[in-house]
C-alpha positions as CSV (number, residue, x, y, z in Angstrom):
1,M,14.6,13.2,-2.5
2,P,14.9,12.6,1.4
3,S,17.2,10.5,3.4
4,I,16.5,8.1,6.1
5,E,18.4,11.1,8.3
6,H,16.0,13.5,7.5
7,L,13.0,11.4,8.2
8,S,14.7,9.9,11.6
9,N,14.1,13.9,12.5
10,M,10.6,13.9,11.4
11,E,7.0,12.3,12.4
12,D,7.3,10.1,9.1
13,L,8.2,7.3,10.8
14,I,6.3,4.4,12.2
15,T,7.4,2.0,14.9
16,A,6.2,-1.9,13.8
17,D,3.6,-1.5,17.2
18,R,2.4,1.3,15.8
19,L,1.6,-0.4,12.4
20,R,0.2,-3.3,14.2
21,S,-2.3,-1.2,16.3
22,A,-3.1,0.6,12.5
23,L,-3.6,-3.0,10.8
24,D,-5.8,-4.0,13.5
25,D,-7.9,-0.7,12.7
26,N,-7.4,-1.2,8.8
27,G,-6.3,1.8,8.5
28,V,-3.2,1.4,6.5
29,L,-1.8,0.2,3.3
30,V,1.3,-1.0,3.6
31,L,3.9,-1.4,0.6
32,D,7.0,-3.7,1.1
33,F,9.7,-2.8,-1.6
34,R,11.5,-6.1,-0.5
35,S,12.7,-8.6,-3.3
36,Q,9.9,-10.9,-4.6
37,P,11.6,-13.5,-2.5
38,D,12.1,-11.6,0.5
39,F,8.3,-11.2,0.1
40,Q,7.4,-14.6,-0.4
41,K,9.4,-15.8,2.8
42,G,7.4,-13.3,5.2
43,H,5.4,-10.3,4.9
44,V,2.5,-7.6,6.8
45,I,-1.1,-9.4,5.8
46,G,-2.3,-7.6,3.5
47,S,1.0,-5.9,2.1
48,M,1.4,-5.1,-1.4
49,N,5.1,-6.0,-2.9
50,V,6.3,-3.1,-4.9
51,N,8.7,-4.0,-7.5
52,I,9.5,-1.2,-10.3
53,P,11.5,-1.6,-13.1
54,P,14.5,0.7,-13.9
55,L,13.0,2.2,-17.2
56,L,9.8,2.6,-15.2
57,Q,11.4,4.5,-12.1
58,R,12.8,6.8,-14.5
59,R,10.0,7.7,-16.1
60,L,7.9,8.2,-12.5
61,K,10.9,10.1,-11.5
62,K,10.0,12.5,-14.5
63,G,6.8,12.5,-13.8
64,S,5.5,11.2,-17.3
65,L,4.4,7.9,-15.4
66,S,1.7,7.8,-12.7
67,L,1.9,5.5,-9.7
68,P,-1.0,3.6,-10.1
69,T,0.3,2.1,-13.5
70,V,3.5,0.2,-12.2
71,F,1.3,-2.1,-10.6
72,S,0.4,-4.4,-13.6
73,C,-2.2,-6.7,-12.1
74,H,-5.7,-5.0,-12.4
75,D,-6.6,-6.0,-8.7
76,M,-3.3,-4.4,-7.2
77,R,-3.8,-1.3,-9.2
78,D,-7.7,-0.5,-7.8
79,R,-6.7,-1.6,-4.4
80,F,-3.9,1.1,-4.6
81,T,-5.7,3.8,-6.2
82,K,-9.0,3.7,-3.6
83,E,-6.6,2.8,-0.6
84,C,-3.6,5.5,-0.8
85,K,-5.6,8.6,-0.7
86,C,-7.7,7.4,2.6
87,K,-5.5,5.3,4.5
88,E,-2.3,6.0,6.0
89,V,0.9,4.5,3.7
90,V,3.3,2.6,5.3
91,M,6.7,1.4,3.5
92,Y,9.7,-0.8,4.0
93,D,12.2,-2.7,2.2
94,T,15.4,-4.2,3.8
95,L,17.1,-1.0,4.9
96,S,14.7,1.1,5.7
97,C,15.0,-0.6,9.3
98,D,17.9,0.3,9.3
99,M,18.6,3.7,10.9
100,N,21.9,3.7,9.7
101,A,21.8,2.8,5.8
102,N,21.1,4.2,2.9
103,T,17.6,2.9,2.0
104,S,16.5,2.5,-1.8
105,N,16.1,5.4,-4.3
106,L,12.6,3.7,-5.1
107,L,11.4,3.7,-1.7
108,Y,11.6,7.1,-1.5
109,L,10.6,7.7,-5.2
110,V,7.4,6.3,-4.3
111,Y,7.5,8.1,-0.9
112,D,8.3,11.8,-2.5
113,T,5.6,10.5,-5.0
114,L,2.7,10.0,-2.7
115,R,3.6,12.8,-0.4
116,R,3.5,15.2,-3.3
117,D,-0.1,13.9,-4.4
118,G,-1.4,14.4,-0.7
119,C,-1.1,11.2,0.7
120,R,-0.2,10.6,4.4
121,V,3.1,8.5,4.3
122,K,5.4,6.7,6.8
123,V,8.3,4.8,6.8
124,L,8.6,1.7,9.0
125,S,11.3,1.7,11.6
126,G,12.5,-1.1,14.2
127,E,14.1,-4.3,13.3
128,S,13.1,-6.1,10.3
129,S,11.8,-9.4,12.3
130,D,9.1,-7.0,13.5
131,V,7.4,-6.6,10.7
132,C,7.3,-10.2,9.4
133,C,5.3,-11.3,12.5
134,L,2.4,-8.7,11.5
């Protein structure tokens, strides 16, 4: 799986300012990998909170589970399926904004899965505080 250091040398990062512009154009699907309590405290308007239990993570990694099936809510599943192929997917978690930290394996598992499926995927860089006010 890619690391944040790997991504920092690629065009797979997006800043909060660029995300703000993309949100204005309704051209992105934002996946928030932070905990439910952190998501409830503040998040990008319209973002989807993604929390996948370890058992489902292992099945996703082995390829025996498709990514849309991890969304228990049918509306979220339908929205994800519809938007992930036609919009740029922007993902972040608590540590993805810290270029010196190891980000969650879940974020990069989903990143890798989406890239293999032909989706355009970016990881948010910058300050976490910039994200919650978008």
